[in-house]
N, C-alpha and C positions, 0 to 999 in steps of 0.2 A: 855248902861245906862249912864245918866248924873248925876255926883255927885254934892255936894253942891257948889263947885267952878265953876260949869258950864262946866267942862271938860268931854269929853266922855271917857268911859272906860267900862271894863267888870264889871258885878255885883260883889259886894264884896264877895259873897259866892262861886262864880264860875268864874274861869279864863280860858281862852283858853289854857294857858300853862299847866293846870292840866289835860286836856282831851287828851287821846291818839288818834292818827289818825286824821281824818278829823273833822271839826267842826260839831256840831249837825245839823241835817236836820230837816226841819219842818215836821209835820205830813203829809201834802200834798205831800211832796217829797217822804216820805216813802211809802205812798199809791201808788203813781205813779210808784215807783220802783217795788213794788210788782205786780202791774197790768202789767207792762212791762215784768217782769220775768214770770208771769203766761201766758201771751200771747205768749211769746217765747216757753215756755214749751208745750203749747197746739199745737202750730204750728209744733214743732219738733215731737210731738207724732202723729199728723195727718200725717206728711210726712212718718214717720216710718210705720204707719198702711197702708198707700197707697203702700209703697214699699213691705210690706209683702203680701198685697192683690194681687199685680201684680205678685209676685213670686208664690203665690198659684194658681192664674189663669193660669199661664204658665204651672205649673205642672198638673193642672186639664185638660187643653187642650191637653197636651202631653199624659196623661193617657187615656183620652177619645179617642184620635186618635188611640192609641195602642189597646184599647178595640174594637174599630170599625174594625180595621184591623184583630183582632183575630176573630171577628164575621164573617167577610167575608171569612177568611181562613176556619173557621168551616163550613160555608155554602158550600164551595167547597169540603171539606171532605165528607159532607153529600151527595152532588151531586154525587161524584165519587163512594162512597159506594153504593148508589142507583143504579148507572149504573152497578157496579160490580154484585150486586144482580140480576139485570135484566138480565145481560149476563149469570150468573150462572144458573138461573132458565130457561133461554131461551134454554140452552142445553138439558134440560129435556122435556119441553113442547112447545117450539117454542118461538121466540122473541116477537111476538104479544101478546101471552097469558102472558108471563112473565112481559111485560110492564104493562098489566092490573093488575096483582097480586101486583106489586110494587106500582102502583097508588092507589089500594085499601088499602094497608098497610098505605100509607101516608094519605089517606082520613080518616082512623080510628084514626090515631095519631092526625090529625087536629080536628076531632070531640071531642076527649077526652080533648084536650087542651082548646077548645072553651067552653066545658061544665064546666071545672074547673075554667076558667077565669070568666065566667058569674056568677058562684057561689060565687066567691070572691067579685065581684062587687056588688052583692046583699047584702053582709054583711056590706058594707060601710054604715055608719049611718049618713052621713052628715058631718057638720063641727066638728072638734075636740073640746073637752071640753075646751081647752085652749082659744079658741075664746070666749066662753061664760064667762069664768072667767075674761078675759081681759076687758070685758065690764063693770065689777064692779069696776075696778081700779079708775076711776074718782070719783065714789061715795065714795070710801074708803078714797081718798085724801081730800074730803070735810069735813070728820069727822061726828060727831053726831049732825046733825042739827035738830031742832025741828020744 
């Protein structure tokens, strides 16, 4: 500020010696700092979310692979139990007839599972209710318009 003598100086009510730290920033500088800090925070949070997602995907992949391996091992158990049943029945009625008996047992199991699965699919009623309620969100955001 310029005083009566024409000399430049601080305003009479405020001097730079009275203020601790750095001189006052303009409002634009404060807003720019906030925007920069917010941008940094968003970027860091995004990177953290990506890292967490990668870790979750790794675990999901490993878990899926292990479950697939367990399914394959279970299939082999079922295969060899079926072969053992075929062989055991074969001692009593002959291997040809015992193979037919084991095949009929598996055919019945398949028919029962098919029937149950078909019944479950018939109970599906289309899209979940969430889809219907989500359609109303834009209307709710508009408010009460006449």
